[in-house]
N, C-alpha and C positions, 0 to 999 in steps of 0.2 A: 362582907366588907362594904363599908359605906362608899358609894361612888363619888369620885372626885369630879367636881364641875368647875372647869377653869374658864368658863365663858359667861353666858347670859345671866343677868340678874333675874330673880323671880319676882314678877310683879302681878298685882291684881288686875284682872281683865277690865275692871271698872275704874282703874286708877286714872290719874291725870294723863292727858294726851302725850306730853313729852316723855313721861315715864313709860307709857305703852310703846311709843315709837322706838325709844332706845332699847327696850327689852326685845322687841321684834327684830331690830337691826342686829343686836348682839347674837341672837339665835341664828338668824339667816346668814349673816356674814361668816360666822364660825362654821356652819354646816356646809355652805355652798360657795364661800369665797366672796370677797368684797367686790370684785369686778363683775361677777356673774349675777349679782343681786341688784336689781334696780329699785329706785325709790317707790315705784308703784307697788312692787311686791311688799316692801316694808310697810307702806301705808295700809295696804290691805290686811296684812297680818296684825297690824295694830288697831284694826277696826276704825280707821280714819281715812283721810284723803290727802293728796299731795299738797294741797293748799295749807292744810294744818301742819303737815310735816315741814314745809318750807318756812312756816311762821316760827317754828321752834328751832329749826336747823336751816341756815341760809342756803346750804348746798349739800350734795351727797358727801363732798369732801369733809365738811364740818361734822356730818354724822359719823363718818369713819373715824375722825379724831375723837369724838365723844365715845364711840365704841371702844377704842383702844385705851382711852383714859379710864373707862369703867373697868376694863380688864385689869389694868395696872392697879387701880384702887382696891379691887377685890383681892388680887394676889398679895398686895402689900398688907392688907388687913389680915389675911390668912397667916402670913409670916409673923406679923406682930402678935397675933393670938398664940401661935406656937411658942414664940419666945417668952411671952408673959406667963404662959402656963408652966414654964420651967425656968423661971427667972433665977439667974445665978448658977444654974446647973447646966453647963455647956454640953456635957456628955448626954444629958437627957434631951437637950435641944437637938443634937445630932440624931438621936434615935427618933424623935418626933418627926424630923425632916425626912428621914429614911422611910418612916411609915407613910408620909404623904406621897413620896416618890412611888412606893409600892402601890398605893391606891391608883395613881395616875397610869402606871404601866399595866395595871390589871384591868383597866377600864377598856373594854373592847369596842366601845362607842367613841372613844377618844380620837380626835382628829389632829393631834399634835398641838404644839404651842400656838395659840392664836396670834401672838406677837410675831413669831417666826413665819407663820403662814402669810400674814399681812406684809411682812418685809419682802418676801419673795414676790408677791403680787405688785408691790410698789417699787421694786428695784428699777433703777434707771430714771426715776422721776425726782422731782423736788417736793414731793408731798409733805405737808407739815407733820403728818403722822409719823414719818420716819424718825423725827427727833424724839417723839414719845417712846418709840420702840428702842432706840439707842439708849436713852436715859434709863429705861426700865431694865434692860439687860445689864447695863453697867451697875445699877443699884443691886440687882440680884447677885452679881459677882461680889460686890462689897459686903453684902450681908453674909454670903458664904465664907468669905475671908475672915470676917469678924467672928463668926461662930466657930470656925475650925481653929482659928488662932486661940480663942478662949478655951477650946477643948484640949489645947496642948499639942496640936500637930505642928511639926517642924515645917517651915516654909509654907505657911497657909495659903499664900498667893498661888503657888504651883498646885497645891492639892485642890484648891477651889477651881482652878482652871480645868484640871483633869476630871473632877467630879461634874463640873458644869457641862463639859463637852460630852461626857458619857450620857448624861441625862438628856441633853438636847438631841444627841444622835439616836438614843433609844426611842424618843417620841417620833422622830422621823421614820425610823425603821418600823415602828408599830403600824404605820399607815401602808406599808408595802406588803403586809401579810394578811391573808384572809383566814388563816388557821392559827391555832393556839401554840404552834411551835415557834412562834416569833422569838428571836434572841432577846428581845427587850424584856421578856418574862424573867430573865436571869439578871436583870440590871441590879437589883438590890444586893444579890450575892456578889456581883462584880464590885459594887461600890464598897461593900464591907471588906473585901479582899484588898482593894486599893487603900482604904483607910488604915487597915491593919499594917500594910507594908510601910506606910509613912510613919505610923506610930512607933514601929520597931526600929526606926533609923536613929 
C-alpha cells in the first residue's frame, strides 16, 4: 500500500534556497516538533545558513506559518484530487476518502496530524499559525459535511463530527503504541460501521 505523506514537500537538493529551507523545516518540524527545532538545524538541513534563512523568512514564527500553510495546501490538493477523480459520485468519494484514511493509520512512521501537533505546542499563545490551524480544521469539517450530505447520509453535520473525531483520535492513539495491536488499525472498520448505522436511519 502506498505510504501517506501528510507533511514535508519533496524538493530537489539543488533547488532554490527558499524551497530547500521550507522543505527542511517541514520535515524537521513534523518529526521533532516546532519548539525543539531551531533555525540553525533547519538551515543546516537545507544546506544553507541562518542569514539566508532570515532573508526568506523574517523569523522562526514566519517559518512556522509557512510550514503549516504548506501542510494545508498539500492536504487541500489531495482532497480536491480525490473529489475530481470521482466527480458527481459521492459514494465513490466516500470510498476514496476511506482509502486515504486506511493509508494514514497503516503508516507506522506516522506522527499524527501535523496541524494538531502544532496546535498542542502553540496552545496558550497568540501565534498567527493558530488561525491557519483553526481555518484548516473548519474547512476539513465542511468538506466532510458536503461529501456525506451528497452521499445521502441523514444529518451530515453530526456524521461528519463523529467521523472527524474518530479519525483525529485514531491518529493520536497511533502515537501511543509501539506495536501493531494499536486500536487505530481498526479505524476503517469502525468508520464503515458508523456510516452504515447512519445510512439505515
